[in-house]
C-alpha positions in Angstrom: 51.4 -43.3 -59.2 52.0 -46.0 -56.5 54.8 -43.9 -54.9 52.4 -41.0 -54.7 49.9 -43.1 -52.9 52.6 -44.3 -50.5 53.6 -40.7 -49.8 49.9 -39.8 -49.3 49.6 -42.7 -46.8 52.7 -41.5 -45.0 51.4 -37.9 -44.8 48.1 -39.1 -43.5 49.7 -41.1 -40.7 52.1 -38.2 -39.9 49.1 -35.9 -39.6 47.7 -38.1 -36.8 50.6 -37.4 -34.6 50.2 -40.8 -33.0 48.2 -43.9 -34.0 47.0 -47.2 -32.7 46.7 -49.8 -35.5 44.2 -52.7 -35.4 46.6 -55.4 -36.4 45.8 -59.0 -37.6 49.0 -60.1 -39.4 47.2 -60.0 -42.7 48.4 -58.2 -45.9 46.7 -54.9 -45.2 47.4 -54.5 -41.5 51.0 -55.5 -41.8 51.7 -52.8 -44.4 49.7 -50.2 -42.3 51.6 -51.1 -39.1 55.0 -51.1 -40.9 54.4 -47.6 -42.5 53.0 -46.3 -39.2 56.1 -47.5 -37.4 58.3 -45.9 -40.1 56.5 -42.6 -39.8 55.6 -42.4 -36.2 58.1 -44.7 -34.4 57.1 -45.2 -30.8 54.0 -43.1 -31.3 52.5 -46.0 -33.1 51.2 -49.3 -31.6 49.9 -52.4 -33.4 47.3 -54.2 -31.3 46.1 -57.7 -32.2 42.9 -59.1 -30.8 43.1 -62.7 -29.7 39.9 -64.8 -29.6 38.8 -68.3 -30.7 38.2 -67.0 -34.3 42.0 -66.3 -34.7 44.0 -69.4 -35.7 47.0 -70.0 -33.4 49.4 -70.0 -36.3 48.1 -66.7 -37.5 48.7 -65.2 -34.0 52.2 -66.6 -33.9 53.0 -65.4 -37.4 51.7 -61.9 -36.7 53.8 -61.5 -33.6 56.9 -62.9 -35.5 56.4 -60.3 -38.3 56.1 -57.5 -35.8 59.3 -58.6 -34.1 61.1 -58.9 -37.4 60.3 -55.4 -38.4 60.4 -53.8 -35.0 56.8 -52.9 -35.0 55.5 -52.2 -31.4 52.8 -54.7 -30.8 50.4 -55.8 -28.0 47.9 -58.6 -27.7 44.5 -58.0 -26.2 41.7 -60.5 -25.5 38.3 -59.6 -27.0 35.0 -61.0 -25.8 32.8 -61.3 -28.8 32.1 -64.9 -27.9 30.2 -63.6 -24.8 27.8 -61.8 -27.2 24.7 -63.8 -28.2 24.2 -61.6 -31.3 27.7 -62.6 -32.5 27.2 -66.3 -31.7 23.9 -66.3 -33.6 25.9 -65.6 -36.7 23.6 -63.2 -38.6 24.8 -61.8 -41.9 26.2 -58.7 -40.1 28.2 -60.8 -37.6 31.3 -58.9 -38.5 29.7 -55.7 -37.1 29.6 -57.3 -33.6 33.2 -58.5 -33.9 34.5 -55.1 -35.0 32.3 -53.3 -32.4 33.9 -55.4 -29.7 37.4 -54.8 -31.0 36.9 -51.0 -31.1 35.2 -51.1 -27.7 38.5 -52.5 -26.4 40.8 -50.2 -28.5 39.0 -46.9 -27.7 39.9 -46.8 -24.0 43.4 -48.1 -24.7 44.0 -45.3 -27.1 42.7 -42.8 -24.7 44.6 -44.1 -21.7 47.9 -44.3 -23.6 47.6 -41.1 -25.6 47.1 -42.4 -29.1 45.2 -39.7 -31.1 43.8 -42.0 -33.8 42.7 -45.6 -34.2 43.2 -47.0 -37.7 42.4 -50.3 -39.4 43.2 -52.0 -42.7 40.2 -51.4 -44.9 41.4 -50.6 -48.4 40.1 -49.1 -51.7 39.2 -52.6 -53.1 36.8 -53.1 -50.2 34.4 -50.3 -51.3 31.1 -51.8 -52.3 31.8 -55.2 -50.7 29.6 -56.6 -47.9 31.6 -55.3 -44.9 29.4 -54.8 -41.8 32.5 -54.1 -39.8 32.9 -50.7 -41.6 29.7 -49.6 -39.9 31.4 -50.2 -36.5 34.5 -48.3 -37.7 32.3 -45.3 -38.6 30.6 -45.4 -35.2 33.9 -45.3 -33.4 35.5 -42.8 -35.8 38.2 -45.3 -36.8 40.2 -44.2 -39.8 41.0 -46.3 -42.8 44.2 -44.6 -44.2 44.8 -47.3 -46.8 41.4 -46.6 -48.3 41.8 -42.8 -47.9 45.1 -43.0 -49.8 43.3 -44.9 -52.6 45.4 -48.1 -52.2 43.9 -51.2 -53.7 44.6 -54.8 -52.6 46.9 -55.3 -55.6 48.8 -52.1 -54.8 49.1 -53.1 -51.2 50.7 -56.4 -52.2 53.1 -54.6 -54.6 54.1 -52.1 -51.9 54.5 -55.0 -49.4 56.9 -56.7 -51.8 58.9 -53.5 -52.3 59.2 -53.2 -48.5 60.3 -56.8 -48.2 57.2 -57.8 -46.2 56.6 -61.6 -46.1 52.8 -61.0 -46.4 53.1 -59.7 -50.0 51.7 -62.9 -51.4 49.9 -64.1 -48.3 46.5 -65.6 -49.1 43.4 -63.8 -48.0 42.7 -64.9 -44.4 39.3 -64.0 -43.0 38.5 -65.1 -39.4 37.5 -68.7 -38.8 33.9 -67.7 -38.0 33.5 -66.8 -41.7 33.6 -70.5 -42.5 30.2 -71.1 -41.0 27.1 -70.2 -43.0 25.0 -67.3 -41.8 22.3 -68.4 -39.4 24.3 -71.4 -38.1 25.6 -70.8 -34.6 29.2 -70.0 -34.1 31.1 -71.8 -31.3 34.7 -72.3 -30.2 34.3 -76.0 -30.7 33.4 -75.6 -34.4 36.2 -73.2 -34.9 38.7 -75.6 -33.5 37.5 -78.2 -36.0 37.8 -75.8 -38.9 41.3 -74.6 -37.8 42.6 -78.2 -37.5 41.0 -79.1 -40.9 42.6 -76.2 -42.6 46.0 -77.1 -41.1 45.7 -80.5 -42.7 45.4 -78.9 -46.2 48.0 -76.2 -45.6 50.5 -78.8 -44.3 50.0 -80.7 -47.6 51.0 -77.6 -49.5 47.7 -76.1 -50.5 47.8 -72.3 -50.7 44.2 -71.0 -51.0 42.2 -73.0 -48.5 38.8 -72.7 -46.8 37.0 -75.4 -45.0 33.3 -74.5 -44.8 31.6 -76.0 -41.8 28.0 -77.2 -42.2 25.6 -78.6 -39.6 23.5 -81.5 -41.0 20.9 -83.6 -39.1 23.1 -86.6 -39.3 26.4 -84.8 -38.4 28.8 -82.2 -39.4 30.0 -81.7 -43.0 33.3 -80.1 -44.2 33.0 -78.5 -47.6 36.6 -77.9 -48.8 37.5 -75.0 -51.1 41.0 -74.8 -52.6 42.3 -72.6 -55.5 41.0 -73.6 -58.9 44.6 -74.4 -60.0 45.1 -76.7 -57.0 41.9 -78.8 -57.6 43.6 -81.4 -59.8 46.2 -82.2 -57.1 43.5 -82.5 -54.4 41.5 -84.8 -56.7 44.3 -87.3 -56.9 43.0 -90.5 -55.1 45.8 -90.5 -52.6 45.2 -86.9 -51.6 41.4 -87.2 -51.3 41.6 -90.3 -49.2 44.3 -88.8 -47.0 42.4 -85.6 -46.5 39.1 -87.3 -45.9 40.6 -89.6 -43.3 42.2 -86.7 -41.4 39.1 -84.6 -41.4 36.9 -87.5 -40.2 39.4 -88.0 -37.4 38.8 -84.4 -36.5 35.1 -85.1 -36.2 33.5 -84.5 -39.6 31.0 -87.2 -40.7 31.0 -86.0 -44.3 33.9 -84.5 -46.3 33.1 -82.8 -49.6 35.0 -80.8 -52.2 33.6 -77.7 -53.8 34.3 -78.1 -57.5 34.1 -74.3 -58.1 37.2 -73.9 -56.0 38.0 -71.2 -53.5 36.5 -67.8 -54.2 36.3 -64.8 -51.9 32.9 -64.3 -50.2 31.4 -67.7 -51.1 29.6 -67.6 -47.8 27.6 -64.7 -49.1 26.3 -66.6 -52.1 23.3 -68.1 -50.3 22.4 -64.6 -49.0 22.6 -63.2 -52.5 20.5 -66.0 -53.9 17.8 -65.3 -51.3 17.8 -61.7 -52.2 17.3 -62.5 -55.9 14.6 -65.0 -55.0 12.8 -62.3 -52.9 12.7 -60.0 -55.9 11.1 -62.6 -58.2 
């Protein structure tokens, strides 16, 4: 079954003739870029968008993976931080980000003769809150992983089969996703979040999010780590070390979310408001 889906993905990409892949270095886009390179060779190009929302280590790692697997890659600079609608951080912020990305990719594809732009949406994303999918539809960007019916788990399995180092890579949404909807996004906040998450990753924590909250008396970091990692972070030496490091970064308050890391926790307040509105 999985081999059939991989063959379907290959046939889809082959049918494009040439393809520009929106590349981030994450699990989905690495697999897509690798298979596109295998099928299309020089007629494929992975393009990674650099902006303050992309951690420096993620950019370096994405470029290193592309080099390791001989994936043609290019870095472009996107300008979503010049867009007041993006900076206001509404619950469809991702739409403005993807719209900016595809606005940059469309003329690049046209100028260099790439027939199709593709990105890494997969079958597990169906039904999730993904405003970026609207922008993809508007620009006629294809989602071959989703079209081939590949789920996140299957993408990880295929990645392992192909020897890709991203097979067990944690989910890595952009840094702006750490800020609650309605609180403004800024490069300064994202630098704080990036440094705070490095503190935890450098201590060996795998699933990490540092949620950034603006309070009247200062900025608060709400840490999420994997549920299985909570006991280690709750050790007195770990909590004191992390708290001291994050306060040095600029956080007045450092808290730990006892529910642990879960995908889309930033959407919980939005869901709660929707339920409240119905009652």
